[in-house]
C-alpha positions in Angstrom: 3.1 -19.8 25.9 0.8 -16.4 25.7 -3.1 -16.9 26.9 -5.2 -13.8 27.0 -8.8 -14.0 27.5 -11.0 -11.0 26.6 -12.2 -9.5 30.1 -13.0 -6.4 30.8 -10.3 -6.7 33.2 -8.3 -5.6 30.6 -9.2 -2.2 30.3 -8.0 0.4 33.2 -8.5 4.3 33.5 -5.4 5.0 33.0 -2.0 3.6 30.9 1.4 4.6 30.4 1.1 3.7 26.9 -2.1 4.4 26.4 -1.5 7.2 24.0 -4.5 6.4 21.9 -7.1 6.7 24.2 -6.1 10.1 26.7 -8.6 12.6 27.2 -8.4 15.7 26.1 -10.8 18.8 25.8 -14.1 18.1 24.0 -14.7 20.4 21.1 -18.0 20.7 19.1 -18.6 21.7 15.7 -21.3 21.2 13.0 -21.6 18.7 10.3 -23.0 18.1 6.9 -26.0 17.6 8.2 -26.7 20.6 10.7 -26.0 18.4 13.9 -24.3 19.3 16.5 -21.4 16.5 17.1 -19.3 15.8 20.6 -15.8 14.7 19.4 -15.3 12.7 22.4 -11.9 11.7 22.5 -10.1 9.5 21.3 -10.5 11.4 18.2 -10.6 9.3 14.9 -11.6 10.4 11.8 -11.9 8.9 9.0 -12.4 10.4 5.0 -15.8 9.8 3.5 -15.4 8.8 -0.1 -18.5 10.3 -1.5 -18.5 13.7 0.2 -14.6 13.6 0.6 -14.9 15.3 4.4 -13.6 13.8 7.4 -15.8 12.3 10.0 -15.8 11.7 13.4 -16.0 7.7 14.1 -19.6 8.9 16.1 -20.8 10.8 12.8 -20.2 7.5 10.5 -23.7 6.2 11.4 -25.5 9.1 10.8 -23.6 10.3 7.9 -23.6 6.6 6.3 -27.6 6.4 6.5 -27.6 10.2 4.9 -25.7 9.0 1.9 -27.7 5.4 1.7 -30.8 7.7 1.4 -29.8 9.8 -1.4 -28.5 6.9 -3.2 -32.0 5.4 -2.7 -33.5 8.7 -4.0 -31.2 9.1 -6.5 -29.5 12.0 -5.8 -26.6 13.4 -6.1 -26.8 16.4 -3.5 -29.9 17.2 -1.1 -32.2 19.5 -3.2 -33.5 22.4 -2.1 -37.3 22.3 -1.6 -39.4 19.5 0.0 -41.5 18.9 -3.1 -38.9 17.6 -4.9 -38.4 14.5 -2.9 -42.1 14.2 -2.5 -42.6 13.4 -5.8 -39.8 11.1 -6.1 -41.1 9.5 -3.0 -44.8 8.7 -4.4 -42.7 7.4 -7.8 -40.9 5.0 -6.2 -43.8 3.8 -4.2 -46.1 3.6 -7.3 -43.2 1.0 -8.9 -43.3 -0.8 -6.3 -47.0 -1.4 -6.8 -47.0 -2.7 -9.9 -44.2 -5.5 -8.5 -45.4 -8.8 -7.9 -43.8 -9.1 -4.6 -46.0 -9.8 -1.1 -47.5 -7.5 0.9 -44.6 -8.4 3.7 -41.9 -7.4 1.4 -43.8 -4.4 0.1 -44.5 -2.8 3.6 -41.0 -3.4 4.4 -39.8 -1.6 1.4 -42.4 1.1 1.4 -40.8 1.9 5.0 -37.5 1.7 3.9 -38.5 4.8 1.4 -40.0 7.0 3.8 -37.4 6.3 6.7 -34.5 8.0 3.3 -37.3 10.4 2.8 -37.6 11.7 6.5 -33.4 11.6 6.3 -33.7 13.8 3.1 -36.1 16.5 4.8 -34.3 16.7 7.9 -31.0 17.3 5.8 -33.3 20.1 4.1 -35.1 21.9 6.8 -33.2 21.2 9.8 -34.5 24.0 12.0 -37.9 22.3 11.8 -36.6 19.4 13.9 -35.4 21.5 16.8 -31.9 20.4 18.1 -31.8 17.2 16.9 -28.2 16.5 17.7 -26.2 13.0 16.9 -24.1 13.0 19.8 -23.2 9.5 20.8 -20.8 8.9 23.6 -19.5 5.5 25.1 -17.6 5.8 28.0 -15.5 2.6 27.8 -13.9 4.6 23.9 -11.9 6.8 26.7 -10.8 4.3 28.9 -9.8 1.1 26.8 -6.5 -0.5 28.1 -4.9 -3.2 25.4 -1.7 -5.2 25.7 1.2 -6.2 23.5 4.5 -8.0 22.9 6.6 -9.9 20.7 6.3 -13.5 20.1 9.4 -15.5 19.5 8.4 -16.1 15.6 10.4 -14.1 13.6 7.2 -13.7 11.0 5.5 -11.3 13.7 7.2 -7.4 14.3 4.5 -7.2 17.6 0.8 -8.3 18.7 -1.7 -5.9 20.2 -4.8 -7.3 21.5 -7.7 -5.2 23.1 -11.3 -5.7 24.0 -14.4 -4.2 25.3 -17.5 -6.0 27.0 -19.4 -2.8 25.6 -21.4 -2.8 29.2 -23.9 -0.3 28.3 -25.4 -3.1 25.7 -23.6 -6.4 27.1 -23.9 -7.6 30.7 -21.5 -10.4 29.8 -18.3 -10.8 28.0 -18.9 -13.3 25.8 -15.3 -13.4 23.6 -12.2 -15.1 24.0 -9.0 -15.6 22.6 -6.0 -17.4 22.8 -2.5 -17.0 21.1 0.6 -19.7 21.8 4.1 -19.3 20.6 6.3 -22.1 19.9 3.0 -23.8 18.9 4.0 -28.0 19.3 7.5 -26.8 20.5 8.4 -25.5 17.3 9.6 -21.9 17.4 8.7 -21.3 13.7 5.3 -22.3 14.4 2.6 -19.7 16.0 -1.0 -20.4 17.0 -4.0 -17.8 17.1 -7.5 -18.4 18.3 -10.8 -16.0 18.3 -14.0 -16.8 20.1 -17.2 -14.5 19.3 -20.0 -16.4 22.0 -23.4 -16.0 22.4 -26.1 -17.4 24.6 -23.1 -17.8 27.5 -19.8 -18.4 27.7 -19.2 -21.5 28.2 -18.9 -22.7 24.5 -16.4 -19.7 23.9 -14.3 -20.6 27.1 -13.8 -24.2 26.2 -12.8 -23.8 22.9 -10.1 -21.1 24.1 -8.7 -23.5 26.7 -9.1 -27.2 24.2 -9.4 -26.3 20.5 -6.2 -25.5 20.0 -5.0 -29.2 21.8 -7.2 -31.2 19.0 -5.3 -28.9 15.8 -1.8 -29.7 17.8 -3.1 -33.6 17.7 -3.9 -33.8 14.1 -1.4 -31.4 12.9 1.7 -33.9 14.0 0.0 -36.1 11.7 1.0 -34.7 8.9 4.6 -33.0 10.6 6.4 -35.6 12.5 8.8 -34.1 14.8 5.6 -31.4 16.7 5.4 -32.5 20.0 1.8 -34.0 20.3 2.7 -35.6 23.5 0.9 -33.8 26.2 -2.1 -33.1 23.5 -2.8 -36.7 23.0 -3.6 -37.1 26.6 -6.1 -34.3 26.7 -9.8 -34.2 27.2 -11.0 -33.4 24.1 -8.7 -36.1 22.3 -9.2 -38.8 24.8 -13.3 -38.5 24.6 -13.2 -38.5 20.7 -10.9 -41.4 20.0 -13.3 -43.6 22.0 -16.1 -42.8 20.3 -14.6 -42.8 16.4 -13.0 -46.1 14.8 -9.2 -44.5 14.3 -9.6 -46.2 10.3 -12.4 -44.7 9.6 -12.4 -42.0 6.6 -12.7 -38.6 9.5 -9.2 -39.7 10.6 -7.1 -39.7 7.7 -5.3 -36.7 7.7 -3.8 -35.5 4.4 -3.9 -32.1 4.5 -4.2 -28.6 6.3 -7.9 -28.9 5.4 -8.6 -32.2 7.5 -6.7 -30.8 10.2 -9.1 -28.4 10.5 -12.2 -30.3 9.8 -11.4 -33.0 12.6 -10.2 -30.9 15.2 -13.5 -28.5 14.6 -15.7 -32.0 15.1 -13.7 -33.3 17.8 -14.6 -29.4 19.6 -17.9 -29.8 19.0 -18.4 -33.3 20.0 -16.6 -31.9 23.5 -19.3 -28.9 23.9 -22.3 -31.4 23.7 -21.3 -32.9 26.9 -22.7 -30.0 28.4 -20.0 -28.7 29.9 -20.7 -25.5 32.6 -23.9 -25.4 31.0 -26.5 -23.4 32.9 -29.5 -23.8 30.7 -31.6 -26.9 30.1 -33.3 -25.1 26.8 -31.0 -24.0 25.0 -27.1 -24.4 25.1 -24.2 -22.0 24.0 -22.5 -21.1 21.1 -19.5 -20.0 19.3 -18.2 -18.5 16.0 -14.3 -19.4 15.6 -11.4 -18.1 13.8 -8.4 -20.4 14.5 -5.0 -19.6 12.7 -1.6 -21.5 12.6 1.2 -19.1 11.3 4.5 -21.0 10.1 7.4 -19.2 9.1 10.1 -19.7 6.6 12.5 -21.9 7.6 15.1 -20.0 6.2 13.5 -16.7 7.4 16.7 -15.5 9.3 18.5 -14.9 6.1 15.8 -13.6 4.3 15.5 -11.1 6.8 18.9 -10.1 6.1 18.3 -10.0 2.9 15.4 -7.8 2.7 17.5 -5.4 5.1 20.1 -5.5 2.3 18.2 -5.6 -0.6 15.9 -2.9 -1.7 14.8 -4.6 -5.0 11.0 -4.7 -5.1 10.6 -7.1 -7.7 12.7 -9.6 -5.7 10.9 -9.0 -2.8 7.3 -9.6 -4.4 8.8 -13.3 -5.2 10.2 -14.1 -1.7 7.9 -15.9 0.8 8.4 -15.7 4.7 6.1 -17.9 5.5 2.6 -18.9 5.8 -1.3 -18.5 8.0 -3.4 -21.5 7.5 -6.9 -20.2 8.3 -10.4 -21.8 9.9 -13.2 -20.2 10.8 -17.0 -20.8 10.9 -19.3 -18.0 11.6 -18.5 -14.3 11.8 -14.9 -14.0 13.5 -13.4 -12.2 10.3 -9.6 -11.7 9.0 -8.7 -8.9 7.5 -5.0 -8.7 5.8 -3.8 -5.2 4.7 -1.5 -4.3 1.7 0.1 -1.7 0.9 -2.8 0.4 2.1 -5.6 -2.2 0.4 -7.6 -4.9 2.6 -8.2 -8.2 1.3 -10.5 -11.0 3.2 -8.7 -13.9 4.7 -11.8 -15.7 6.1 -15.4 -16.4 4.8 -18.4 -14.9 7.0 -21.6 -17.3 7.5 -24.8 -15.9 7.7 -27.9 -15.3 5.8 -26.4 -12.5 3.4 -24.3 -15.8 2.0 -26.7 -16.6 -1.0 -25.3 -20.8 -0.4 -25.6 -20.3 3.4 -29.0 -19.2 3.0 -30.0 -22.1 0.4 -28.3 -24.5 2.9 -30.9 -23.6 5.6 -33.9 -23.4 3.9 -32.9 -27.0 2.5 -33.0 -28.5 6.3 -36.3 -26.7 6.4 -35.7 -25.0 9.4 -37.4 -21.2 8.4 -36.1 -18.0 8.2 -37.9 -15.2 10.4 -38.8 -11.8 9.2 -35.6 -10.4 10.7 -33.1 -12.8 9.0 -32.7 -14.5 12.0 -32.4 -19.0 12.0 -35.4 -20.2 13.8 -35.8 -16.4 14.8 -32.9 -16.8 17.3 -29.0 -17.2 15.7 -27.6 -15.1 12.7 -24.8 -17.3 12.3 -25.3 -20.2 9.6 -22.3 -22.1 11.2 -20.3 -22.8 14.9 -20.0 -24.4 17.2 -22.1 -25.5 20.2 -25.5 -25.1 20.0 -26.8 -28.6 21.4 -29.2 -27.6 23.5 -31.5 -27.0 20.3 -32.1 -29.6 17.6 -34.0 -26.8 14.9 -30.7 -24.8 15.4 -28.1 -27.7 15.9 -29.7 -29.4 12.1 -28.7 -26.3 10.6 -25.7 -24.4 12.2 -23.2 -26.8 10.8 -19.2 -26.9 12.3 -17.7 -27.4 9.2 -15.2 -24.5 8.8 -14.2 -22.4 5.9 -10.0 -23.0 5.4 -7.7 -21.2 3.6 -4.3 -20.6 3.4 -1.9 -17.6 2.9 1.4 -16.8 1.6 3.3 -13.7 3.9 5.3 -11.9 1.6 7.2 -8.5 2.8 4.7 -6.5 1.5 1.6 -7.4 3.9 1.7 -5.1 6.5 -0.5 -6.3 9.4 -3.6 -8.4 9.8 -6.7 -7.9 11.8 -8.8 -10.1 13.5 -12.0 -8.8 15.1 -15.1 -10.3 16.2 -18.9 -9.3 15.3 -18.8 -6.2 17.6 -16.4 -4.6 15.0 -17.8 -5.9 11.6 -21.3 -4.8 12.6 -20.8 -0.9 12.4 -17.5 -0.6 10.5 -16.8 -1.6 7.0 -13.3 -3.2 5.9 -12.5 -0.1 3.9 -13.2 2.4 7.0 -11.4 -0.2 9.5 -8.2 -0.4 6.9 -8.3 3.7 7.1 -8.0 3.5 10.6 -5.3 1.3 11.0 -2.9 2.8 8.0 -3.3 6.3 10.1 -1.3 4.8 12.9 1.5 3.5 10.8 4.2 6.0 9.9 5.0 4.4 6.4 1.3 5.8 5.2 1.7 9.3 5.3 -1.5 11.5 5.7 -2.2 15.2 3.9 -3.8 16.2 7.0 -1.7 16.5 9.8 -4.5 16.1 12.3 -5.4 12.7 11.3 -2.2 11.6 12.7 -2.1 13.5 15.7 -3.9 11.4 18.3 -3.0 8.1 16.7 0.5 8.5 15.7 2.7 11.4 16.5 2.5 11.2 20.6 4.1 7.7 19.6 6.7 9.3 17.5 7.5 11.9 19.9 8.5 9.4 22.3 10.1 7.4 20.3 11.8 9.5 17.2 10.3 10.6 14.0 13.0 8.4 12.1 11.7 5.4 10.1 13.7 2.2 11.0 14.0 -0.7 8.4 11.4 -3.0 9.5 13.9 -5.9 10.0 16.6 -5.9 12.4 18.2 -9.1 13.3 20.4 -8.2 16.6 18.8 -8.4 19.2 17.0 -11.6 19.8 19.0 -12.0 22.7 16.8 -9.1 24.4 13.5 -10.2 23.0 14.5 -13.9 24.8 15.4 -12.4 27.6 11.6 -10.4 28.0 9.7 -13.4 26.9 11.4 -15.5 29.5 10.9 -12.8 32.1 7.2 -12.5 31.7 6.6 -16.6 31.3 8.4 -16.1 34.9 5.8 -13.9 36.1 3.2 -16.3 34.9 4.4 -19.3 36.8 5.3 -17.3 39.9 2.1 -16.1 40.4 0.4 -19.6 39.1 2.3 -21.0 42.2 0.7 -18.2 45.0 -2.6 -17.7 43.4 -4.3 -19.9 40.8 -7.4 -17.8 41.0 -6.1 -14.8 39.9 -3.8 -16.7 37.0 -5.6 -15.1 33.6 -5.2 -11.5 35.2 -1.2 -12.2 35.9 -1.1 -13.6 32.1 -2.9 -10.3 30.8 -0.5 -8.0 32.9 2.6 -9.9 32.3 2.2 -10.0 28.1 2.1 -6.4 28.1 5.7 -5.6 28.3 5.3 -2.3 30.0 7.2 -0.7 32.7 5.0 -1.2 35.8 4.3 -5.0 35.0 8.4 -6.3 34.1 11.4 -5.2 35.8 12.9 -1.9 34.6 15.6 -2.9 33.0 14.4 -5.4 31.0 11.7 -3.0 29.4 14.9 -0.3 29.2 17.1 -2.9 26.9 14.5 -3.0 24.6 15.6 -0.6 21.4 13.5 2.3 20.7 12.4 0.6 17.7 10.8 -2.7 19.1 8.8 -0.2 21.7 7.5 1.3 18.5 6.2 -1.9 17.3 4.6 -2.5 20.8 3.0 0.7 20.7 1.6 0.7 17.3 -0.1 -3.0 17.7 -1.5 -1.9 20.5 -2.4 1.6 19.5 -4.0 -0.2 16.1 -6.3 -2.7 18.4 -7.5 0.3 20.7 -8.2 2.7 18.3 -10.2 0.2 16.7 -12.3 -1.3 19.7 -12.7 2.9 20.2 -14.4 3.6 17.2 -16.8 0.6 16.9 -17.5 1.5 20.6 -18.5 5.1 19.0 -20.2 3.9 15.9 -22.7 2.5 18.4 -21.7 -1.1 18.3 -24.0 -3.2 20.7 -22.5 -6.1 21.2 -18.9 -7.4 22.6 -15.7 -6.0 21.1 -12.4 -8.0 20.7 -9.4 -7.6 17.6 -6.1 -8.6 17.6 -3.2 -7.1 15.5 -0.6 -8.7 13.7 2.2 -6.6 12.8 3.6 -7.9 9.8 7.5 -6.7 7.8 5.3 -5.0 5.5 4.3 -2.2 8.3 8.0 -1.2 7.9 8.7 0.4 11.7 
C-alpha cells in the first residue's frame, strides 16, 4: 500500500529525475499585446486556438482576457482607432439600459464593458500605459518535485503525483491524497482518493485516513472475496453501525452507487464529531474524489494479445478494466483519449444550474460574488458541520459513474481546484500531450523541456505499451519500497509520511541502486513521463496565477504507448 499526502515537503530544489523544472537562462520577448514576457522556467507553451500563436503559460490569463474583450465587443481583430471602440462601448451600454434588469446587474455589466474597453484600448495604444508588462513569476514553479511509481495493477503503466502549497497565496496545505494498491487484498483492485480541503485541514486529512475504509466495507457486500475484516473494526464503520439499524434502506447495497453513497454518508458522520477541529464557529470541509479501479480478470492475456495484434477494430472492443468514480465538490477528473478530453466527474458549484436551484430551494442566500451564504463556492462536500446554514444546502451525496478502460485511453488527470481555476480542459490536454511521445508536435521547441530530455536519457525509440515479461522486477521494486516504509515506521513514526513520499519515488537515492538499475529503460521512461506530466501541470497552474493549493495525479494508461 502506498500513501502520499500532499505536503510542501514533496518539493525539493534539486532532483536527479526532474527534467521539466531544471532552471535555465531567462529570455525576454514581446507578446501580441506589446507586453514584455519573462519566460520563467519551466518553459511551458500552449497554442492559442483563436490567433494560432504559441503562448507561455504565464501569459495565458492576460491573453484570455484580451480575447474575451474582443468577443464582447464583437471584434475579430483589434481596430486601429479609439473612436471605433468608443462607439461600440456606447452602443453596448445603450442596449443594457433598454433591458429590464436590476440596478445591481446593470452596474456589474457596465463594469465588464468598461474593463473590456480598457483592455482593447491598451492594445491600440500600448505606449500610453508605459511599461505595463505582464511578467508573472511564482518561484515555486521552478522547484517542484513530484513522485512516481508503478503499482501491481497492470492497468497502470505508472502513476505520477505532484503538489504545491502555493505559499504566495496560501499559509497552509489543505489538499490530501491517497493511493492503495491491491485494495481489499485483491491485486486487480486499486483505490485512489484526492481531497481539496478548506477552512482548515481536519476534514481532508480524516478523509484521507478513513474514507477508503468505509468504501472497502461496503464493497465487500457486493464482492464476497474482498478482505474487509480490518475495515470492519475501524472507527468510521463502528460508529455508524452503532447508530443505524442494519435493516434500514441505507444499508442495502445493490450496486457501486450504493457503495459510494453510504461510504460518503459514513464519512460525513465521522466528521460531525469534530475530530481535530479548532474553530468553535465553523468547522472545516472538503471536496472529495474517490475511484476504485478494477482490472479485467484476463488482463495478462489481453495485454499479450494487444502486443501481438495491431488490428484497431479489435482493440476498440477490448475492455481492459473499469474505473468507478465518485465525487462531490470541485475536485475533477479528466480522461484523455487520442488527444481528446472527456470529463469523468461532475463539478458541484453554483455554475451548475441544477445545483443553484437546489441551494435556493433551501432558503439560503447566494451572495453577489456567487458564494453560498457569502462563504462557500462548492454546493456539495464533506464536513462543514459548524455552520447550520452551510450544512443545510451543501450535501454529501456524490456523483457516481463507471467507465470502461480500453486500449485507447492514454491517461487520466485528477486535480484539485487549484489547477482547474486557471487552466481550461483543452489547455490541460495540450500540456499533457506535449509530454507523450505518441503526440509529435510540429514545433520542436514544444517538446524540448517536456519530453526531449527524457527521451535523450532513455533513447528515442517508441516501445510497445504492453510489456509482460518483467513482473518480478516490478514486484521486487514494490517490495523494496514497502520495506523502506515499514523500516522507517519502526524507527520514527513521526516521519512516516515523509518516508512514504520518498519511498514511492523509485529514484536512485531512495531505493537500492541495484533495483533501480534492474528496471528496463522503458519502465524508467514511464516513471519519468508520469512524474513530468504531474509536475508540469502544477507548474503551469502556478505560472497562470492560481491562488490556492494545487494537487495533480497522473494515471498513465496503456493508450499512452510508451
